[in-house]
N, C-alpha and C positions, 0 to 999 in steps of 0.2 A: 386490512387496508394498509398496512404497512410493506408486508410480503407481497401485496398486486404492485405496489407503486417498486420494488424494488425489482420485481420480475419486469414492468416496464419499462423504467430504467436503463435494466442491464439491455435488453433487446433494443431499445432506442440506439445505447451506446454501440454494440453491435454492428447494429445497420451501418452508422457513421462511420465506425473504423472499415467497415468491409469496403463503404465506398470512399476512403481517404486512400487505400491500394491502389487503386486507377489513375492518382496523383502522384505515386512512388514508380521509379525503376525494381529493376530487378533483384540489384542488390542491396536496396532501403527494402524491400519486401521481405528478403530473407531477414536482413538484421528484424525487420517490424517481428517475423517469426522467431527467432530467436530472444526477443523482448518478454513477447506473449508467455514463451516456458519458462525462465527464469522468473515472469511475473505470478505462477502457480507457487514458487518453492516461496519468494519472499512475501506474499502475501499469507501463507500459511505458519511462515516463518514468524510473523510480526503479529500474529495471532497467539500464536503461543507464548511467544516472551514476552508480548505487550499485555495481550488480556489474561491470561494463566501466570504468568510470572517465573512459565519455566524456561532455564536455557539451556539451546542445542546449540552444540557444533557438528554435527553431523549432517545437518539436511543435506550435504552431496550424498550420502550415501544414503540416504532414502528416494533422494533422485534415480541413481543408480538403479536403486532397489526398481522402482517404478521402470524405468527403460528394458531391465532384461525381464520383469515381467512382460512386457509389452513384446520385446522382439522373440521371445520364447513363444506367445502365446501365437502371435501371426505366422512364425514356420511352423506349426503343429497345425495351426490352421491352410495354411498353403499347402502343406503335405500331403491334407485331407480334402483338396478341390475348392476352398474358399478363396474368393478375392473380394475387391471390390469396398465397397462402405460394411457386408456383415464381418469380413475378416480385421479392419480398422477397429470397429468395436469392442469384437472380441479382442482385439490386441489393448481396449482399452479398459476393458474388464480386467483383463491378466495382471494389467498394470497396477489398478486401485485392488485388488485380495493381494498381491505379494507388498507393495510397501502398504497396506492397511494392516499386515500379518506382522510387520518389520514394526511399524507403531504403536500397534498394539504389546509387542512385547517391551518396548521402549517405557510406552505410560504404565505398566504395570511396573517395571524400574525405578521410574519416576516417583510413584505416588510409594515411595521408599525413598528414595534419597532426592538431595537438597542442596540447591548451590552448586559449587564447584563436584562434587560428586556428580551429580546428575552431569554434569558439563564436561567430565571426565571418562562418562561411559560414552556420552555420543560420540567422544571424539578417540575413543576407541572401536569402535563401530566404524566409521570412515578410515582409519588407520588399517582394518582389516578387510578390507571391500577384496585391495587386489590379490589376499594371501586366498580367501572366499573363492574368488573368481580362478585360481593359479591352481586349485585342488579339487576342484568339482570339471568334470571333462564337459558336462553341457555348456559349460562356459565359454571352454576354449581359452583360457587364460590370457594374456596381454592382448591377444590375436581379436579377443572380443565376439560379438555374434553380427552376424549382419542378416538381412532381412530382407524380403521382394520390393521391389520398386512399387511404390505406388504413384503413380501418375495422373494426370489430371483428366478428371471425365469424358468421357465421349460428347456431352452437348456441349461442356465447356471450353474443348481444347481449342477451337477458332475462337476465344472468344480472351482469355487470359493465359499467364505463361505460370510455369511450374510453381515457381517461387512466387506467384500470388496465390496459389491454391493453396499452398502450405501455409499462406499468413493464413490465407481464411481458415484454415483448419484450426492453425495454433491459437488464432485469435476464439473462435468459438468453446474451445476447451478450457482455456483461460477464461473466457465467460462463464461459462458452468462454476468452474472452481470460485472463480469472487465473489461471485452470485452466490454460493452455497456458504462462504464463510459470512458475506453479510448478514443472512440470515441466522446462521449462527450467531451471530454476536449482537443483533438486535432481541433475538427470543430470549427465553429466561435460560438457556444454557449458556450465555454470554453475558447473563448478570449473577450465574450463581460461579462461572469463573472470574469477575472482577471480584466476588467475594473473598473467594477462596484466595486469589492473588494478595488481596488487602488486610485479610488476617483470616488464618485453617481456623481456630480457636471459636472465634466468632461466627464463623460460616457454620461449624461444627454442631455449636451449641441452637443454630437456628434449621436445624435438621437436614442441614447441606454434607452431601458424603463427598468431601475434600479428593478420596483416590478417586472417583469416579468421574469426577470433575478432570481431575490433572488424564487420565487415560482420554476420556472425549477431545478433551486437546489434542495430546499428541497422535493420536488416528487421524483424525481431523487435517491437522497438518502435515502428516505422513503422506494422506491421499492426494492431496494438493500436490505436493512437492514428487511424486510418487506421477501426476498426471503433465508435471514439467516434466522430466524426465523422458515421459512416454513420447510428448513434444518432440523433445529434441531428438527420438532415435526414427520419428515419422518424417523428420525433415532431411537427417542424416542419413539414415539406412543403415545406421549400421553403432551397437553400443558397448564401448570397452573401458575399462577400471581407470586408463588413463583420460577419461573426459571426465573424470565426479574426483579431481585429486584434493587431498586435507585445504588446499589454497581455496578452490569453491566454493568450501563452508566457510571459511571465514570472510571471503570477499560476501557470498549473501548475507552475514551477518552484517560485516560494518555497511553493506547496502542500506541495509531495514537501517541498523541506527542513524543515518547520513539521509536517508527520506525521511523519517522521523517514525521512533517506535510508537506499536500500537497505531498507527492511520494505514486504509490501503491507499491512499491516494500518496503514501510517505513509501511503501511497498513497490509501487507502479515505477514514483521516481528513481528508488533502490534498483528495480528491473534494468531503467532504460539506463542506468549509468553502470552498471555491471556490463552493457553489451557495448552501449556506443564511448566509453572514459577508454580504450585500450585501442580501440578505433583512430577517434582524435591523437593522443597521444602517439600512436603509430605515424598516423600523417604527418605530426607536426617532427619527431626525428629523422621520417624519410626527408621531411621539407630541407632541415639543416643538412650545412655543409659537415656530418660527421665524418668518423674512419668508419670503414665497415665494420671492423674489432671493436666499437664503441655501440654504434647502433644494436650489434649482436646482444652486445651484453648487456643493456636496456631493456631489449625486447625483451617484454614482461613483466618485466619488475620495474619498471617506470610506471607503468597505470598503478601498481602495487603501491608505490610512494607516494603519488598522488592523491591514492584513496584515503591512505595514511593523513597526510597532510589537510584534506577534505574533511577528513572526521574529528583532527585538534580543533580546529579554525570553529566547526558548526557546535563541538561539543562547548567551544569558549566563547562563542556569540550566541548561537541558536543554540543551545537544548534540544526545543523540540524538532531541529531536523529541518529538512528543508519544507514539509510539510507544517510544520508551525509556522516558520518563517514568514509561509503565504499567508499565514493566518491570522498571523498577527497584523503585517502587511495591511491585507483587507480590513481589519477593526481598525486602526489605527486610518485609513483612508475614511470608515466610516466617520469616522468621529470627529474629522475632519472637514471632513461634508455637512454635519449635522452642526458641529462649533459653528459653520458658515452661513450656514442658514438664521442660525439664533440672532446672529450678528444682526445681518439683514433686516430683522423687524424692524419697524417703525414701531419708537415707543413712547409711548403719551409724557411728556414731562409739566411737573405740576407749573402753573402759574405763580407768579411772585404774592398775589394774594394770599394762596395760599392752596384753592380747590383748583382743580384743572377745569376749566370752559367744558359744558358738555359738545360732542359733535354737531353741526348741525342737518336737522332734520325736516323734511316736508317739505318748502318751497326754499330752493335754494336763494330765492332774489328776495326773502324775508330775513329783515334786518338782527341781527345775533343777540341773542341777550347777555347781556353783560351779568359775569360771575359775581355771585353775592359776597358781598366782604367778609371777613371772617371777624366777628366782636372781637375788640382789644379793652380789655381788662380799664375801666375808667379808676382816673386819679381821685381818692377820697377830699371832699372837701370838709371844712371849720365849719360849723351848724351854724347857721343866725340866730344869734339871740335879740331877742324882745325885748321891750323897756322895762316891762314887767317880771323880765327874770334877774333875777341877782341882784 
């Protein structure tokens, strides 16, 4: 029943999101496609870190693995004469396979490493991506790999623009990725991940294999990150090592913490910040009367500074991130509403006689019966003596 409800909610949310694209201009639809791509990565990262307790600083490398897998598969299918939906689905399969294999290797290492050692391994992976791209001829070094153009299908060309179609595809892929993570989180696998995160020894004594759980978490997170990388390649028609730098990995982790670690709503808020915050900062700096040299120096660095300040403020004021702050605000609003409703109820006050008068029943014109007075203790009297006594 829970799985069916999750699928229905995902389908309804996807329909609403696709309908919202008709209210946006092409540039906003392009930004929405980028948000959907980064949502795949942040959702997988928040499940990995918040649910299984494994730290990753190399999710940009997993996105790159998915992007290269998509690009190489699409180019191979193009050479074989396949196009359209079949080529796109084949590219998605290639992205899932490549990113899943990389995630499996990291998961096997993560089963033996903990804390900073695992973080260092993932950090090494994202640093090694440019070197691998330069040494493999098929990846074409820093130039990257270009893919064939995927335009709007013929039946929809008169209805929507290219950016809106790209937003549709990105939203569909993100819906599949997030729904899979929700099912994983709410199932037995999610329960086992929480048990391993809280206490590996206790989980092992309960019959849970911590190594298998960690590998599963890394594979699931890597596959969703690879789907995000494939969406980016679908939108930009190219993939290169420069599109997935170390700064992107750190930015994804900060976005997950700012949004709310362990919450898929926080992952969505973090993906929005990854796309919109640099654009907002750039818009503000362009509007200010600053010299060109200062604007060029602030380009790309000021957004990271704002992210850092926002992270410090949220850690100090709202450790649960934006999602936790929203949840706490809703809880306070409900508490105030409940307190207001309880205060507005009429309370029956006791009468001076002690017992409260019963509310009138039956005929409203009948006189009310007086309340029965409470008996009071009488004062003891001296006994009367008869003449025969004493």
